[in-house]
N, C-alpha and C positions, 0 to 999 in steps of 0.2 A: 437589627434595629429590631425586627419581627419579635424576635425573643425578648426583649426588651420592653418594649408596647405589652405582650404576655403577662409578663412578670408585674407589670406595673398596672394592667388591668384586675389580675389576680390580688394584689395588695390591696387595691382602692374597692372591689367588688366583696370580696372573700368576706370581709368582715360585716357585710350589710346581709349574706345567706347566715350568719352565726360563724361560718370558719375563723380560726385564729391563724394568724400566720405569723411566725416569729425569728427571731435571728438566734443562734444557740450562741452563747457568748463564753462559754467555759467548757473545758473538756472532760466533765464528769459522766457524761454518755456515751466517750471513746471506750472502744474503735468504732461502735454502732453508728452513732453520730458525731461527727467531728466540728470541733469550733467552726462559725461562720456559715455553717449550715440552714436553710430555713426550714422549720418544721411548722407542717399545715396539720392542724386539728380541727376535729369533729367533734361541737356539743353530742355528749351521750347523757343517757340516762346513768346514774354512777350505780347503780346498782345490776347495769351490764357491765361493769369495770372487773376482770379477774386479773389474777395474778400472771405476772408475764408482760401484760398491756404495760404500752408507755403512753404517759398522760401529763399533760400539761395544766398545772394550777397555779394558783396562789399561794406562795409559802407561808403558813402560820406564824413563821419568824418576823418578816419584814414584809410580806404581801408583794413579794418580786416575783415575777413570773418563773416558773421552774420546770423541766424538763425532765421525767425520771421515772424509772419503771416500779411497777407496784409489785412488790413481794411478797405482799399477805392483805387480806380484807378483814376489815373486822366489823361485825355486825352484832350490834348491842345497842343500846337505848339510841345511838346512832350510827350510820354507818360512816365507819372510817379506813381510810389506807396506808400501810407501811411504804415508803417508798424507798428506792435507792439507784445511785448514779451507777451506772456499768464501771464505771473505772474506779468508783469508791471503795473501800473497804469494809464502811460499817455502813449501815441504814440510817437515812436521815434519823435527828435527835426530835421528831415528831410525827406526829400522825396527824394525814390531811383530812380534814373533815366534807363530807361530799359537799359540803355549799363551796367548795374553795376551787372544785375540778372545774376547769377551762374546757377540757374536752380529752377525748381521744386520740394519739398520735395516727393520723392514718399514714402519711408518708413523710418522707423528706428530701432533699433537695442541695446536695453538696456545694459548698462556696456560694451558693443562690442568696444566703442571707443577709452577704454584703450590700450587693444591689436591691433587694427587696427593702433593707433598712433606708438604706439612702431614697428609697423611690418614696418611703412614708413621710419623708422633709419637703417643704416648700419647692427648695430648688432641686431636689429629685425628681418632683414631681414634673416642674418643668423641663429639666434635660431628656428624662426617660419618656414621658407622656407627650406633656404639651412638643415640644419641637419636631419630636419622630411622626405625630400628627398632624402636625402644620406641614411637614415637608410631603407626607402621604397627601393631604389637601392639594398643595401646589403643584404635585406630578400628576394628579388626575384633572386637576384644573387645566394645565397645560395640555394634554392628551384630549379634553375636549375642545380645547383653543385650536388646537394643528388641524382635527375631525372638522371643524365648521369653517375652517380657512379653507383647507381642501375643494370642501362643496363649494365655498363660494368663488373658489377661482375656476372650478370647473363651471359654474353656470354663467358665470363671464366668459371663458372662453367657448361656450357654447358645445361642450365636450360631456354636458351630462349623459346618464345614460339614454334620457331619448333622443339625444343628439348624435350619438354614436349610432344606435338603431337607424334613424333616419339617415345615415351618410351611408351606411350600406344598403338599404332600399335605391338610394338616389344611383349608385354606383353601378347596381344591377340593371336598371331601369336605363342607364347609359348604353349599357352593354348591350341591351337588346336593338337600342334607336341604331346603335352604329353597325348593326346588321349580325352580330354574334350571340352567343349564349355563353356566359361564363360558368 
């Protein structure tokens, strides 16, 4: 349950910090990044990207997010990147312009893409975030209720901390009056 909440939090908060979390839909980056993995990309200056870096970008062909490895950096009038999936025999049939870069992949989590993608849906948010959150709140409220009930019961029974200390003093005094020392 804690992992689900952490994942949900990352999916919901990460984009507000500029990080992109995406589910891998194809095997083009296998074996390094498997289908169903979640890739976490951090925004970077395009000039800092080097051959060998794995980047997430908007494809110049259809605008879809793609994660591939940079094979060449071309700096002419504009900065562009040649990319290729690790499992692909040929480079991508286009150059990626710098303004299409989403970020550099910092790490990936195998199989986490499935629940991460689900967490982005309304039903996923409810199941992975809201329900566990409500359960945690309910359990904490129960603990507070039990603690308060115990304190109230002790006060009514006269066995609070002050009452216990008073009983000890009274029994000591009773022993002295009876003629003996305990």
